[in-house]
Backbone atoms as SQL, in Angstrom:
CREATE TABLE atoms (id INTEGER PRIMARY KEY, chain TEXT, resi INTEGER, resn TEXT, atom TEXT, x REAL, y REAL, z REAL);
INSERT INTO atoms VALUES
  (1, 'A', 1, 'MET', 'N', 275.549, 198.858, 30.384),
  (2, 'A', 1, 'MET', 'CA', 274.915, 199.032, 31.668),
  (3, 'A', 1, 'MET', 'C', 274.362, 197.690, 32.142),
  (4, 'A', 2, 'VAL', 'N', 274.584, 197.381, 33.414),
  (5, 'A', 2, 'VAL', 'CA', 274.117, 196.129, 33.998),
  (6, 'A', 2, 'VAL', 'C', 272.728, 196.336, 34.579),
  (7, 'A', 3, 'ASP', 'N', 271.822, 195.423, 34.259),
  (8, 'A', 3, 'ASP', 'CA', 270.485, 195.478, 34.846),
  (9, 'A', 3, 'ASP', 'C', 270.547, 194.893, 36.244),
  (10, 'A', 4, 'THR', 'N', 269.962, 195.591, 37.208),
  (11, 'A', 4, 'THR', 'CA', 269.900, 195.082, 38.568),
  (12, 'A', 4, 'THR', 'C', 268.503, 195.262, 39.117),
  (13, 'A', 5, 'ASN', 'N', 268.178, 194.419, 40.074),
  (14, 'A', 5, 'ASN', 'CA', 266.959, 194.568, 40.848),
  (15, 'A', 5, 'ASN', 'C', 267.382, 195.018, 42.231),
  (16, 'A', 6, 'ILE', 'N', 266.595, 195.854, 42.853),
  (17, 'A', 6, 'ILE', 'CA', 266.935, 196.409, 44.157),
  (18, 'A', 6, 'ILE', 'C', 265.843, 196.064, 45.150),
  (19, 'A', 7, 'HIS', 'N', 266.258, 195.623, 46.331),
  (20, 'A', 7, 'HIS', 'CA', 265.334, 195.342, 47.420),
  (21, 'A', 7, 'HIS', 'C', 265.829, 196.138, 48.621),
  (22, 'A', 8, 'SER', 'N', 264.973, 196.928, 49.222),
  (23, 'A', 8, 'SER', 'CA', 265.337, 197.706, 50.406),
  (24, 'A', 8, 'SER', 'C', 264.445, 197.294, 51.564),
  (25, 'A', 9, 'TYR', 'N', 265.007, 197.312, 52.749),
  (26, 'A', 9, 'TYR', 'CA', 264.224, 197.025, 53.948),
  (27, 'A', 9, 'TYR', 'C', 264.757, 197.886, 55.085),
  (28, 'A', 10, 'PHE', 'N', 263.929, 198.062, 56.102),
  (29, 'A', 10, 'PHE', 'CA', 264.230, 198.967, 57.203),
  (30, 'A', 10, 'PHE', 'C', 264.335, 198.200, 58.512),
  (31, 'A', 11, 'ASN', 'N', 265.260, 198.640, 59.375),
  (32, 'A', 11, 'ASN', 'CA', 265.357, 198.038, 60.696),
  (33, 'A', 11, 'ASN', 'C', 264.418, 198.770, 61.658),
  (34, 'A', 12, 'GLY', 'N', 264.398, 198.375, 62.906),
  (35, 'A', 12, 'GLY', 'CA', 263.498, 198.960, 63.894),
  (36, 'A', 12, 'GLY', 'C', 263.748, 200.426, 64.173),
  (37, 'A', 13, 'LEU', 'N', 264.922, 200.928, 63.826),
  (38, 'A', 13, 'LEU', 'CA', 265.252, 202.337, 64.041),
  (39, 'A', 13, 'LEU', 'C', 265.057, 203.169, 62.779),
  (40, 'A', 14, 'GLY', 'N', 264.560, 202.548, 61.729),
  (41, 'A', 14, 'GLY', 'CA', 264.320, 203.268, 60.477),
  (42, 'A', 14, 'GLY', 'C', 265.495, 203.287, 59.523),
  (43, 'A', 15, 'GLY', 'N', 266.598, 202.606, 59.885),
  (44, 'A', 15, 'GLY', 'CA', 267.754, 202.542, 58.992),
  (45, 'A', 15, 'GLY', 'C', 267.474, 201.614, 57.823),
  (46, 'A', 16, 'LYS', 'N', 267.846, 202.041, 56.632),
  (47, 'A', 16, 'LYS', 'CA', 267.553, 201.273, 55.419),
  (48, 'A', 16, 'LYS', 'C', 268.770, 200.474, 54.957),
  (49, 'A', 17, 'THR', 'N', 268.552, 199.198, 54.681),
  (50, 'A', 17, 'THR', 'CA', 269.548, 198.339, 54.047),
  (51, 'A', 17, 'THR', 'C', 269.059, 198.060, 52.638),
  (52, 'A', 18, 'ARG', 'N', 269.995, 198.101, 51.698),
  (53, 'A', 18, 'ARG', 'CA', 269.635, 197.910, 50.288),
  (54, 'A', 18, 'ARG', 'C', 270.428, 196.739, 49.725),
  (55, 'A', 19, 'ASP', 'N', 269.731, 195.809, 49.086),
  (56, 'A', 19, 'ASP', 'CA', 270.366, 194.690, 48.396),
  (57, 'A', 19, 'ASP', 'C', 270.184, 194.886, 46.899),
  (58, 'A', 20, 'ASP', 'N', 271.269, 194.775, 46.145),
  (59, 'A', 20, 'ASP', 'CA', 271.213, 194.849, 44.685),
  (60, 'A', 20, 'ASP', 'C', 271.423, 193.442, 44.135),
  (61, 'A', 21, 'TYR', 'N', 270.585, 193.049, 43.188),
  (62, 'A', 21, 'TYR', 'CA', 270.643, 191.722, 42.580),
  (63, 'A', 21, 'TYR', 'C', 270.933, 191.855, 41.092),
  (64, 'A', 22, 'ASP', 'N', 271.728, 190.915, 40.570),
  (65, 'A', 22, 'ASP', 'CA', 271.956, 190.899, 39.128),
  (66, 'A', 22, 'ASP', 'C', 270.777, 190.204, 38.440),
  (67, 'A', 23, 'PRO', 'N', 270.756, 190.164, 37.109),
  (68, 'A', 23, 'PRO', 'CA', 269.626, 189.553, 36.401),
  (69, 'A', 23, 'PRO', 'C', 269.411, 188.072, 36.729),
  (70, 'A', 24, 'ARG', 'N', 270.427, 187.414, 37.264),
  (71, 'A', 24, 'ARG', 'CA', 270.302, 185.998, 37.631),
  (72, 'A', 24, 'ARG', 'C', 269.814, 185.816, 39.064),
  (73, 'A', 25, 'GLY', 'N', 269.514, 186.919, 39.759),
  (74, 'A', 25, 'GLY', 'CA', 268.982, 186.847, 41.117),
  (75, 'A', 25, 'GLY', 'C', 270.027, 186.708, 42.203),
  (76, 'A', 26, 'ARG', 'N', 271.288, 186.971, 41.868),
  (77, 'A', 26, 'ARG', 'CA', 272.374, 186.866, 42.843),
  (78, 'A', 26, 'ARG', 'C', 272.609, 188.227, 43.484),
  (79, 'A', 27, 'VAL', 'N', 272.846, 188.238, 44.798),
  (80, 'A', 27, 'VAL', 'CA', 273.136, 189.491, 45.496),
  (81, 'A', 27, 'VAL', 'C', 274.521, 189.962, 45.062),
  (82, 'A', 28, 'ILE', 'N', 274.597, 191.162, 44.482),
  (83, 'A', 28, 'ILE', 'CA', 275.888, 191.685, 44.037),
  (84, 'A', 28, 'ILE', 'C', 276.381, 192.834, 44.906),
  (85, 'A', 29, 'ALA', 'N', 275.494, 193.419, 45.710),
  (86, 'A', 29, 'ALA', 'CA', 275.897, 194.496, 46.610),
  (87, 'A', 29, 'ALA', 'C', 274.899, 194.594, 47.752),
  (88, 'A', 30, 'ILE', 'N', 275.427, 194.872, 48.946),
  (89, 'A', 30, 'ILE', 'CA', 274.596, 195.125, 50.119),
  (90, 'A', 30, 'ILE', 'C', 275.083, 196.433, 50.716),
  (91, 'A', 31, 'THR', 'N', 274.170, 197.391, 50.847),
  (92, 'A', 31, 'THR', 'CA', 274.505, 198.691, 51.426),
  (93, 'A', 31, 'THR', 'C', 273.778, 198.814, 52.752),
  (94, 'A', 32, 'ASP', 'N', 274.540, 199.042, 53.829),
  (95, 'A', 32, 'ASP', 'CA', 273.943, 199.112, 55.158),
  (96, 'A', 32, 'ASP', 'C', 273.376, 200.504, 55.433),
  (97, 'A', 33, 'PRO', 'N', 272.702, 200.689, 56.569),
  (98, 'A', 33, 'PRO', 'CA', 272.077, 201.983, 56.866),
  (99, 'A', 33, 'PRO', 'C', 273.048, 203.164, 56.914),
  (100, 'A', 34, 'LEU', 'N', 274.338, 202.905, 57.121),
  (101, 'A', 34, 'LEU', 'CA', 275.322, 203.989, 57.164),
  (102, 'A', 34, 'LEU', 'C', 275.922, 204.285, 55.793),
  (103, 'A', 35, 'GLY', 'N', 275.497, 203.531, 54.784),
  (104, 'A', 35, 'GLY', 'CA', 275.975, 203.772, 53.424),
  (105, 'A', 35, 'GLY', 'C', 277.182, 202.953, 53.018),
  (106, 'A', 36, 'ALA', 'N', 277.649, 202.061, 53.898),
  (107, 'A', 36, 'ALA', 'CA', 278.790, 201.205, 53.568),
  (108, 'A', 36, 'ALA', 'C', 278.309, 200.056, 52.682),
  (109, 'A', 37, 'THR', 'N', 279.056, 199.774, 51.615),
  (110, 'A', 37, 'THR', 'CA', 278.634, 198.760, 50.649),
  (111, 'A', 37, 'THR', 'C', 279.635, 197.615, 50.564),
  (112, 'A', 38, 'MET', 'N', 279.117, 196.385, 50.601),
  (113, 'A', 38, 'MET', 'CA', 279.871, 195.170, 50.378),
  (114, 'A', 38, 'MET', 'C', 279.458, 194.664, 49.002),
  (115, 'A', 39, 'ARG', 'N', 280.439, 194.246, 48.181),
  (116, 'A', 39, 'ARG', 'CA', 280.145, 193.781, 46.821),
  (117, 'A', 39, 'ARG', 'C', 280.612, 192.343, 46.636),
  (118, 'A', 40, 'ARG', 'N', 279.881, 191.606, 45.787),
  (119, 'A', 40, 'ARG', 'CA', 280.217, 190.213, 45.483),
  (120, 'A', 40, 'ARG', 'C', 280.338, 190.010, 43.980),
  (121, 'A', 41, 'SER', 'N', 281.248, 189.109, 43.606),
  (122, 'A', 41, 'SER', 'CA', 281.390, 188.668, 42.216),
  (123, 'A', 41, 'SER', 'C', 281.178, 187.163, 42.187),
  (124, 'A', 42, 'TYR', 'N', 280.630, 186.676, 41.080),
  (125, 'A', 42, 'TYR', 'CA', 280.275, 185.265, 40.956),
  (126, 'A', 42, 'TYR', 'C', 280.902, 184.640, 39.724),
  (127, 'A', 43, 'SER', 'N', 281.061, 183.317, 39.792),
  (128, 'A', 43, 'SER', 'CA', 281.479, 182.544, 38.622),
  (129, 'A', 43, 'SER', 'C', 280.237, 182.235, 37.791),
  (130, 'A', 44, 'GLU', 'N', 280.452, 181.670, 36.615),
  (131, 'A', 44, 'GLU', 'CA', 279.321, 181.258, 35.779),
  (132, 'A', 44, 'GLU', 'C', 278.497, 180.164, 36.455),
  (133, 'A', 45, 'ALA', 'N', 279.099, 179.463, 37.424),
  (134, 'A', 45, 'ALA', 'CA', 278.396, 178.402, 38.158),
  (135, 'A', 45, 'ALA', 'C', 277.704, 178.953, 39.408),
  (136, 'A', 46, 'ASP', 'N', 277.589, 180.284, 39.506),
  (137, 'A', 46, 'ASP', 'CA', 276.929, 180.963, 40.627),
  (138, 'A', 46, 'ASP', 'C', 277.674, 180.834, 41.952),
  (139, 'A', 47, 'GLU', 'N', 278.968, 180.583, 41.902),
  (140, 'A', 47, 'GLU', 'CA', 279.781, 180.519, 43.111),
  (141, 'A', 47, 'GLU', 'C', 280.324, 181.915, 43.406),
  (142, 'A', 48, 'VAL', 'N', 280.303, 182.301, 44.683),
  (143, 'A', 48, 'VAL', 'CA', 280.910, 183.578, 45.065),
  (144, 'A', 48, 'VAL', 'C', 282.419, 183.413, 44.915),
  (145, 'A', 49, 'VAL', 'N', 283.040, 184.217, 44.056),
  (146, 'A', 49, 'VAL', 'CA', 284.484, 184.112, 43.835),
  (147, 'A', 49, 'VAL', 'C', 285.249, 185.280, 44.439),
  (148, 'A', 50, 'ALA', 'N', 284.554, 186.373, 44.726),
  (149, 'A', 50, 'ALA', 'CA', 285.207, 187.513, 45.360),
  (150, 'A', 50, 'ALA', 'C', 284.172, 188.323, 46.124),
  (151, 'A', 51, 'GLU', 'N', 284.611, 188.833, 47.268),
  (152, 'A', 51, 'GLU', 'CA', 283.762, 189.693, 48.078),
  (153, 'A', 51, 'GLU', 'C', 284.624, 190.860, 48.542),
  (154, 'A', 52, 'THR', 'N', 284.146, 192.069, 48.301),
  (155, 'A', 52, 'THR', 'CA', 284.887, 193.267, 48.672),
  (156, 'A', 52, 'THR', 'C', 284.118, 194.000, 49.751),
  (157, 'A', 53, 'ASP', 'N', 284.798, 194.262, 50.878),
  (158, 'A', 53, 'ASP', 'CA', 284.130, 194.928, 51.991),
  (159, 'A', 53, 'ASP', 'C', 284.108, 196.440, 51.771),
  (160, 'A', 54, 'PRO', 'N', 283.421, 197.181, 52.638),
  (161, 'A', 54, 'PRO', 'CA', 283.307, 198.632, 52.452),
  (162, 'A', 54, 'PRO', 'C', 284.643, 199.381, 52.461),
  (163, 'A', 55, 'LEU', 'N', 285.700, 198.763, 53.020),
  (164, 'A', 55, 'LEU', 'CA', 287.012, 199.407, 53.049),
  (165, 'A', 55, 'LEU', 'C', 287.857, 199.060, 51.825),
  (166, 'A', 56, 'GLY', 'N', 287.284, 198.281, 50.904),
  (167, 'A', 56, 'GLY', 'CA', 287.992, 197.933, 49.680),
  (168, 'A', 56, 'GLY', 'C', 288.841, 196.683, 49.774),
  (169, 'A', 57, 'ARG', 'N', 288.758, 195.950, 50.886),
  (170, 'A', 57, 'ARG', 'CA', 289.518, 194.709, 51.045),
  (171, 'A', 57, 'ARG', 'C', 288.757, 193.582, 50.362),
  (172, 'A', 58, 'THR', 'N', 289.444, 192.840, 49.508),
  (173, 'A', 58, 'THR', 'CA', 288.804, 191.776, 48.745),
  (174, 'A', 58, 'THR', 'C', 289.265, 190.412, 49.230),
  (175, 'A', 59, 'THR', 'N', 288.302, 189.527, 49.433),
  (176, 'A', 59, 'THR', 'CA', 288.554, 188.131, 49.763),
  (177, 'A', 59, 'THR', 'C', 288.073, 187.309, 48.580),
  (178, 'A', 60, 'THR', 'N', 288.905, 186.370, 48.130),
  (179, 'A', 60, 'THR', 'CA', 288.515, 185.508, 47.020),
  (180, 'A', 60, 'THR', 'C', 288.315, 184.088, 47.535),
  (181, 'A', 61, 'ALA', 'N', 287.650, 183.257, 46.745),
  (182, 'A', 61, 'ALA', 'CA', 287.389, 181.878, 47.139),
  (183, 'A', 61, 'ALA', 'C', 287.721, 180.949, 45.987),
  (184, 'A', 62, 'GLY', 'N', 288.126, 179.728, 46.337),
  (185, 'A', 62, 'GLY', 'CA', 288.392, 178.700, 45.343),
  (186, 'A', 62, 'GLY', 'C', 287.466, 177.516, 45.566),
  (187, 'A', 63, 'TYR', 'N', 287.155, 176.812, 44.503),
  (188, 'A', 63, 'TYR', 'CA', 286.214, 175.695, 44.550),
  (189, 'A', 63, 'TYR', 'C', 286.813, 174.481, 43.873),
  (190, 'A', 64, 'ASP', 'N', 286.396, 173.292, 44.329),
  (191, 'A', 64, 'ASP', 'CA', 286.834, 172.068, 43.662),
  (192, 'A', 64, 'ASP', 'C', 285.888, 171.749, 42.507),
  (193, 'A', 65, 'GLY', 'N', 286.134, 170.643, 41.810),
  (194, 'A', 65, 'GLY', 'CA', 285.335, 170.270, 40.645),
  (195, 'A', 65, 'GLY', 'C', 283.877, 169.990, 40.955),
  (196, 'A', 66, 'ALA', 'N', 283.565, 169.706, 42.226),
  (197, 'A', 66, 'ALA', 'CA', 282.180, 169.440, 42.627),
  (198, 'A', 66, 'ALA', 'C', 281.470, 170.707, 43.089),
  (199, 'A', 67, 'GLY', 'N', 282.173, 171.846, 43.013),
  (200, 'A', 67, 'GLY', 'CA', 281.552, 173.107, 43.401),
  (201, 'A', 67, 'GLY', 'C', 281.606, 173.405, 44.885),
  (202, 'A', 68, 'ARG', 'N', 282.416, 172.637, 45.629),
  (203, 'A', 68, 'ARG', 'CA', 282.546, 172.880, 47.070),
  (204, 'A', 68, 'ARG', 'C', 283.620, 173.927, 47.305),
  (205, 'A', 69, 'GLN', 'N', 283.325, 174.873, 48.181),
  (206, 'A', 69, 'GLN', 'CA', 284.325, 175.897, 48.488),
  (207, 'A', 69, 'GLN', 'C', 285.464, 175.234, 49.246),
  (208, 'A', 70, 'MET', 'N', 286.665, 175.358, 48.701),
  (209, 'A', 70, 'MET', 'CA', 287.830, 174.711, 49.293),
  (210, 'A', 70, 'MET', 'C', 288.670, 175.662, 50.135),
  (211, 'A', 71, 'TRP', 'N', 288.679, 176.931, 49.783),
  (212, 'A', 71, 'TRP', 'CA', 289.460, 177.874, 50.567),
  (213, 'A', 71, 'TRP', 'C', 288.994, 179.289, 50.319),
  (214, 'A', 72, 'PRO', 'N', 289.047, 180.089, 51.355),
  (215, 'A', 72, 'PRO', 'CA', 288.960, 181.531, 51.137),
  (216, 'A', 72, 'PRO', 'C', 290.395, 182.053, 51.065),
  (217, 'A', 73, 'CYS', 'N', 290.615, 183.063, 50.314),
  (218, 'A', 73, 'CYS', 'CA', 291.942, 183.658, 50.190),
  (219, 'A', 73, 'CYS', 'C', 291.814, 185.142, 50.450),
  (220, 'A', 74, 'ASP', 'N', 292.436, 185.609, 51.521),
  (221, 'A', 74, 'ASP', 'CA', 292.384, 187.019, 51.886),
  (222, 'A', 74, 'ASP', 'C', 293.757, 187.624, 51.636),
  (223, 'A', 75, 'PRO', 'N', 293.956, 188.273, 50.494),
  (224, 'A', 75, 'PRO', 'CA', 295.278, 188.820, 50.160),
  (225, 'A', 75, 'PRO', 'C', 295.708, 189.971, 51.061),
  (226, 'A', 76, 'GLN', 'N', 294.820, 190.491, 51.883),
  (227, 'A', 76, 'GLN', 'CA', 295.148, 191.615, 52.755),
  (228, 'A', 76, 'GLN', 'C', 295.893, 191.156, 54.005),
  (229, 'A', 77, 'ARG', 'N', 295.879, 189.858, 54.292),
  (230, 'A', 77, 'ARG', 'CA', 296.515, 189.351, 55.520),
  (231, 'A', 77, 'ARG', 'C', 297.956, 189.017, 55.286);
């Protein structure tokens, strides 16, 4: 089981957004007021390497040796 921290906040209409954080303090999931969730995966260097939208489409990213994001890769396109 993965330990997570959860932070929730409300918009002006009372809709709740929930952010889930991993033990390293990185956002791993964001759930909007309608219940749609976006998920993120990270490298050991804390770089976002994959992001999956609520429809299940995943975008990946590549980085150079200095940790700069060099490209996003959207396999759905």
